[in-house]
ChimeraX commands (.cxc) that place a marker at each C-alpha (Angstrom):
marker #1 position 0.00,0.00,0.00 radius 0.5
marker #1 position 1.47,3.28,-1.06 radius 0.5
marker #1 position 1.03,6.59,0.65 radius 0.5
marker #1 position -0.61,9.19,-1.60 radius 0.5
marker #1 position 1.27,12.07,-0.03 radius 0.5
marker #1 position 4.80,12.76,-1.13 radius 0.5
marker #1 position 7.57,14.05,1.07 radius 0.5
marker #1 position 9.48,15.39,-1.91 radius 0.5
marker #1 position 9.50,19.14,-2.47 radius 0.5
marker #1 position 7.54,20.48,-5.41 radius 0.5
marker #1 position 9.54,20.49,-8.62 radius 0.5
marker #1 position 10.62,23.78,-10.10 radius 0.5
marker #1 position 8.59,24.28,-13.30 radius 0.5
marker #1 position 11.69,25.47,-15.14 radius 0.5
marker #1 position 15.11,23.91,-15.43 radius 0.5
marker #1 position 18.34,25.83,-15.82 radius 0.5
marker #1 position 20.78,24.45,-18.37 radius 0.5
marker #1 position 23.92,26.53,-18.64 radius 0.5
marker #1 position 22.65,30.08,-19.00 radius 0.5
marker #1 position 19.28,28.98,-20.40 radius 0.5
marker #1 position 16.01,28.54,-18.55 radius 0.5
marker #1 position 13.94,25.69,-19.96 radius 0.5
marker #1 position 10.25,25.33,-19.13 radius 0.5
marker #1 position 7.15,23.85,-20.82 radius 0.5
marker #1 position 7.04,26.73,-23.32 radius 0.5
marker #1 position 10.68,26.46,-24.45 radius 0.5
marker #1 position 10.83,25.06,-28.02 radius 0.5
marker #1 position 13.48,22.34,-27.84 radius 0.5
marker #1 position 12.19,19.33,-29.82 radius 0.5
marker #1 position 12.73,18.84,-33.54 radius 0.5
marker #1 position 9.74,17.45,-35.43 radius 0.5
marker #1 position 10.91,13.81,-35.33 radius 0.5
marker #1 position 11.33,13.88,-31.54 radius 0.5
marker #1 position 8.02,15.70,-31.02 radius 0.5
marker #1 position 6.27,13.16,-33.26 radius 0.5
marker #1 position 7.73,10.30,-31.26 radius 0.5
marker #1 position 6.78,11.91,-27.93 radius 0.5
marker #1 position 3.22,12.54,-29.18 radius 0.5
marker #1 position 2.92,9.06,-30.69 radius 0.5
marker #1 position 2.29,10.39,-34.20 radius 0.5
marker #1 position 3.90,10.48,-37.59 radius 0.5
marker #1 position 5.89,13.63,-38.44 radius 0.5
marker #1 position 3.63,14.23,-41.44 radius 0.5
marker #1 position 0.65,14.44,-39.08 radius 0.5
marker #1 position 2.46,17.18,-37.14 radius 0.5
marker #1 position 3.04,19.07,-40.38 radius 0.5
marker #1 position -0.66,18.77,-41.24 radius 0.5
marker #1 position -1.69,20.00,-37.78 radius 0.5
marker #1 position 0.71,22.94,-38.20 radius 0.5
marker #1 position -0.82,23.81,-41.60 radius 0.5
marker #1 position -4.31,23.69,-40.05 radius 0.5
marker #1 position -3.18,25.85,-37.11 radius 0.5
marker #1 position -4.03,23.19,-34.51 radius 0.5
marker #1 position -0.53,23.43,-33.03 radius 0.5
marker #1 position 1.84,26.31,-33.75 radius 0.5
marker #1 position 5.46,25.31,-33.22 radius 0.5
marker #1 position 8.23,27.88,-33.15 radius 0.5
marker #1 position 10.46,28.23,-36.20 radius 0.5
marker #1 position 14.20,28.38,-36.53 radius 0.5
marker #1 position 15.83,30.95,-38.81 radius 0.5
marker #1 position 15.99,28.28,-41.47 radius 0.5
marker #1 position 12.27,27.52,-41.13 radius 0.5
marker #1 position 12.58,24.27,-39.16 radius 0.5
marker #1 position 9.90,23.51,-36.60 radius 0.5
marker #1 position 10.74,23.43,-32.89 radius 0.5
marker #1 position 8.20,22.03,-30.46 radius 0.5
marker #1 position 7.91,22.67,-26.72 radius 0.5
marker #1 position 6.59,20.29,-24.07 radius 0.5
marker #1 position 3.36,22.33,-24.15 radius 0.5
marker #1 position 3.15,21.77,-27.92 radius 0.5
marker #1 position 3.57,18.01,-27.41 radius 0.5
marker #1 position 0.80,18.07,-24.78 radius 0.5
marker #1 position -1.42,19.96,-27.25 radius 0.5
marker #1 position -0.67,17.35,-29.93 radius 0.5
marker #1 position -1.71,14.60,-27.53 radius 0.5
marker #1 position -4.94,16.50,-26.77 radius 0.5
marker #1 position -5.70,16.86,-30.49 radius 0.5
marker #1 position -5.09,13.14,-30.91 radius 0.5
marker #1 position -7.33,12.32,-27.93 radius 0.5
marker #1 position -10.16,14.51,-29.23 radius 0.5
marker #1 position -9.83,12.96,-32.67 radius 0.5
marker #1 position -9.50,9.30,-31.70 radius 0.5
marker #1 position -11.38,8.95,-28.42 radius 0.5
marker #1 position -13.89,11.77,-28.84 radius 0.5
marker #1 position -14.53,11.26,-32.54 radius 0.5
marker #1 position -14.18,14.99,-33.15 radius 0.5
marker #1 position -13.33,16.07,-36.70 radius 0.5
marker #1 position -10.29,18.26,-37.36 radius 0.5
marker #1 position -12.65,21.18,-38.11 radius 0.5
marker #1 position -14.32,20.57,-34.74 radius 0.5
marker #1 position -10.94,20.46,-33.02 radius 0.5
marker #1 position -10.00,23.76,-34.69 radius 0.5
marker #1 position -13.19,25.30,-33.29 radius 0.5
marker #1 position -12.58,23.87,-29.80 radius 0.5
marker #1 position -9.02,25.19,-29.73 radius 0.5
marker #1 position -10.16,28.59,-31.01 radius 0.5
marker #1 position -12.79,28.80,-28.26 radius 0.5
marker #1 position -10.24,27.76,-25.62 radius 0.5
marker #1 position -7.87,30.51,-26.79 radius 0.5
marker #1 position -10.75,32.99,-26.70 radius 0.5
marker #1 position -11.61,31.97,-23.13 radius 0.5
marker #1 position -7.97,32.38,-22.06 radius 0.5
marker #1 position -7.85,35.83,-23.64 radius 0.5
marker #1 position -11.06,36.83,-21.88 radius 0.5
marker #1 position -9.71,35.53,-18.56 radius 0.5
marker #1 position -6.60,37.69,-19.04 radius 0.5
marker #1 position -8.81,40.66,-19.82 radius 0.5
marker #1 position -10.88,40.07,-16.66 radius 0.5
marker #1 position -7.66,39.93,-14.63 radius 0.5
marker #1 position -6.44,43.19,-16.17 radius 0.5
marker #1 position -9.75,44.91,-15.48 radius 0.5
marker #1 position -9.73,43.57,-11.91 radius 0.5
marker #1 position -6.24,45.03,-11.49 radius 0.5
marker #1 position -7.39,48.37,-12.86 radius 0.5
marker #1 position -10.36,48.34,-10.50 radius 0.5
marker #1 position -8.07,47.64,-7.53 radius 0.5
marker #1 position -5.84,50.52,-8.63 radius 0.5
marker #1 position -8.82,52.84,-9.05 radius 0.5
marker #1 position -10.08,51.95,-5.59 radius 0.5
marker #1 position -6.75,53.00,-4.08 radius 0.5
marker #1 position -5.49,49.50,-3.29 radius 0.5
marker #1 position -2.27,49.41,-5.27 radius 0.5
marker #1 position 0.72,47.12,-5.19 radius 0.5
marker #1 position 3.80,47.82,-7.26 radius 0.5
marker #1 position 6.60,45.54,-8.37 radius 0.5
marker #1 position 9.98,46.74,-9.58 radius 0.5
marker #1 position 12.39,44.90,-11.85 radius 0.5
marker #1 position 16.14,44.97,-11.47 radius 0.5
marker #1 position 16.32,47.18,-14.56 radius 0.5
marker #1 position 14.10,49.77,-12.86 radius 0.5
marker #1 position 10.80,49.11,-14.62 radius 0.5
marker #1 position 7.84,49.47,-12.24 radius 0.5
marker #1 position 4.37,48.03,-12.84 radius 0.5
marker #1 position 1.25,47.59,-10.74 radius 0.5
marker #1 position -0.39,44.39,-9.51 radius 0.5
marker #1 position -3.56,43.55,-7.64 radius 0.5
marker #1 position -3.04,42.82,-3.93 radius 0.5
marker #1 position -1.92,39.20,-3.50 radius 0.5
marker #1 position -0.99,38.80,-7.18 radius 0.5
marker #1 position 2.48,37.55,-8.10 radius 0.5
marker #1 position 4.45,39.01,-10.99 radius 0.5
marker #1 position 4.29,36.99,-14.24 radius 0.5
marker #1 position 6.98,34.32,-14.65 radius 0.5
marker #1 position 8.99,36.38,-17.13 radius 0.5
marker #1 position 9.20,39.24,-14.65 radius 0.5
marker #1 position 9.85,37.03,-11.59 radius 0.5
marker #1 position 13.08,35.69,-13.12 radius 0.5
marker #1 position 14.64,39.13,-12.75 radius 0.5
marker #1 position 13.09,40.00,-9.42 radius 0.5
marker #1 position 15.37,40.19,-6.42 radius 0.5
marker #1 position 13.21,41.70,-3.69 radius 0.5
marker #1 position 9.77,42.71,-2.60 radius 0.5
marker #1 position 9.20,46.06,-0.98 radius 0.5
marker #1 position 5.92,47.02,0.67 radius 0.5
marker #1 position 5.16,50.70,0.95 radius 0.5
marker #1 position 2.20,52.31,2.64 radius 0.5
marker #1 position 1.63,56.04,2.28 radius 0.5
marker #1 position 1.34,58.02,5.49 radius 0.5
marker #1 position -2.16,59.41,5.91 radius 0.5
marker link #1:1,2 radius 0.2
marker link #1:2,3 radius 0.2
marker link #1:3,4 radius 0.2
marker link #1:4,5 radius 0.2
marker link #1:5,6 radius 0.2
marker link #1:6,7 radius 0.2
marker link #1:7,8 radius 0.2
marker link #1:8,9 radius 0.2
marker link #1:9,10 radius 0.2
marker link #1:10,11 radius 0.2
marker link #1:11,12 radius 0.2
marker link #1:12,13 radius 0.2
marker link #1:13,14 radius 0.2
marker link #1:14,15 radius 0.2
marker link #1:15,16 radius 0.2
marker link #1:16,17 radius 0.2
marker link #1:17,18 radius 0.2
marker link #1:18,19 radius 0.2
marker link #1:19,20 radius 0.2
marker link #1:20,21 radius 0.2
marker link #1:21,22 radius 0.2
marker link #1:22,23 radius 0.2
marker link #1:23,24 radius 0.2
marker link #1:24,25 radius 0.2
marker link #1:25,26 radius 0.2
marker link #1:26,27 radius 0.2
marker link #1:27,28 radius 0.2
marker link #1:28,29 radius 0.2
marker link #1:29,30 radius 0.2
marker link #1:30,31 radius 0.2
marker link #1:31,32 radius 0.2
marker link #1:32,33 radius 0.2
marker link #1:33,34 radius 0.2
marker link #1:34,35 radius 0.2
marker link #1:35,36 radius 0.2
marker link #1:36,37 radius 0.2
marker link #1:37,38 radius 0.2
marker link #1:38,39 radius 0.2
marker link #1:39,40 radius 0.2
marker link #1:40,41 radius 0.2
marker link #1:41,42 radius 0.2
marker link #1:42,43 radius 0.2
marker link #1:43,44 radius 0.2
marker link #1:44,45 radius 0.2
marker link #1:45,46 radius 0.2
marker link #1:46,47 radius 0.2
marker link #1:47,48 radius 0.2
marker link #1:48,49 radius 0.2
marker link #1:49,50 radius 0.2
marker link #1:50,51 radius 0.2
marker link #1:51,52 radius 0.2
marker link #1:52,53 radius 0.2
marker link #1:53,54 radius 0.2
marker link #1:54,55 radius 0.2
marker link #1:55,56 radius 0.2
marker link #1:56,57 radius 0.2
marker link #1:57,58 radius 0.2
marker link #1:58,59 radius 0.2
marker link #1:59,60 radius 0.2
marker link #1:60,61 radius 0.2
marker link #1:61,62 radius 0.2
marker link #1:62,63 radius 0.2
marker link #1:63,64 radius 0.2
marker link #1:64,65 radius 0.2
marker link #1:65,66 radius 0.2
marker link #1:66,67 radius 0.2
marker link #1:67,68 radius 0.2
marker link #1:68,69 radius 0.2
marker link #1:69,70 radius 0.2
marker link #1:70,71 radius 0.2
marker link #1:71,72 radius 0.2
marker link #1:72,73 radius 0.2
marker link #1:73,74 radius 0.2
marker link #1:74,75 radius 0.2
marker link #1:75,76 radius 0.2
marker link #1:76,77 radius 0.2
marker link #1:77,78 radius 0.2
marker link #1:78,79 radius 0.2
marker link #1:79,80 radius 0.2
marker link #1:80,81 radius 0.2
marker link #1:81,82 radius 0.2
marker link #1:82,83 radius 0.2
marker link #1:83,84 radius 0.2
marker link #1:84,85 radius 0.2
marker link #1:85,86 radius 0.2
marker link #1:86,87 radius 0.2
marker link #1:87,88 radius 0.2
marker link #1:88,89 radius 0.2
marker link #1:89,90 radius 0.2
marker link #1:90,91 radius 0.2
marker link #1:91,92 radius 0.2
marker link #1:92,93 radius 0.2
marker link #1:93,94 radius 0.2
marker link #1:94,95 radius 0.2
marker link #1:95,96 radius 0.2
marker link #1:96,97 radius 0.2
marker link #1:97,98 radius 0.2
marker link #1:98,99 radius 0.2
marker link #1:99,100 radius 0.2
marker link #1:100,101 radius 0.2
marker link #1:101,102 radius 0.2
marker link #1:102,103 radius 0.2
marker link #1:103,104 radius 0.2
marker link #1:104,105 radius 0.2
marker link #1:105,106 radius 0.2
marker link #1:106,107 radius 0.2
marker link #1:107,108 radius 0.2
marker link #1:108,109 radius 0.2
marker link #1:109,110 radius 0.2
marker link #1:110,111 radius 0.2
marker link #1:111,112 radius 0.2
marker link #1:112,113 radius 0.2
marker link #1:113,114 radius 0.2
marker link #1:114,115 radius 0.2
marker link #1:115,116 radius 0.2
marker link #1:116,117 radius 0.2
marker link #1:117,118 radius 0.2
marker link #1:118,119 radius 0.2
marker link #1:119,120 radius 0.2
marker link #1:120,121 radius 0.2
marker link #1:121,122 radius 0.2
marker link #1:122,123 radius 0.2
marker link #1:123,124 radius 0.2
marker link #1:124,125 radius 0.2
marker link #1:125,126 radius 0.2
marker link #1:126,127 radius 0.2
marker link #1:127,128 radius 0.2
marker link #1:128,129 radius 0.2
marker link #1:129,130 radius 0.2
marker link #1:130,131 radius 0.2
marker link #1:131,132 radius 0.2
marker link #1:132,133 radius 0.2
marker link #1:133,134 radius 0.2
marker link #1:134,135 radius 0.2
marker link #1:135,136 radius 0.2
marker link #1:136,137 radius 0.2
marker link #1:137,138 radius 0.2
marker link #1:138,139 radius 0.2
marker link #1:139,140 radius 0.2
marker link #1:140,141 radius 0.2
marker link #1:141,142 radius 0.2
marker link #1:142,143 radius 0.2
marker link #1:143,144 radius 0.2
marker link #1:144,145 radius 0.2
marker link #1:145,146 radius 0.2
marker link #1:146,147 radius 0.2
marker link #1:147,148 radius 0.2
marker link #1:148,149 radius 0.2
marker link #1:149,150 radius 0.2
marker link #1:150,151 radius 0.2
marker link #1:151,152 radius 0.2
marker link #1:152,153 radius 0.2
marker link #1:153,154 radius 0.2
marker link #1:154,155 radius 0.2
marker link #1:155,156 radius 0.2
marker link #1:156,157 radius 0.2
marker link #1:157,158 radius 0.2
marker link #1:158,159 radius 0.2
view
């Protein structure tokens, strides 16, 4: 009988290799490796790219580079197609709607931040380079900004 709780610390979502930070969004797999990881033929990946189902990054020479997130998306497309019986046109529509929902969620977060700022509850974060931006109370800076963050300062105006 195994214990469902783990005593291991949570894994860091990004890995540092040399001077590079690799996470799920880093395009590192060539098409043959991505196809093998997704359990598909490379030609299927090319077709999905043409249809816009998965959008890999491109090298200067035009070669495709897939991230771990791209491979996960390929597996989801395959699952919807094979297990769900959804056509490629249906999958395109599903993915479009999911992207729309994510965009709307970002917009709601931005508007919530603006409302917090307008109500006088403001939190600011500063980057090492000196850029300052506002956040809602309790919100963490986005991953790209956290990589350069060294400190958190809390300031309350004297009333």
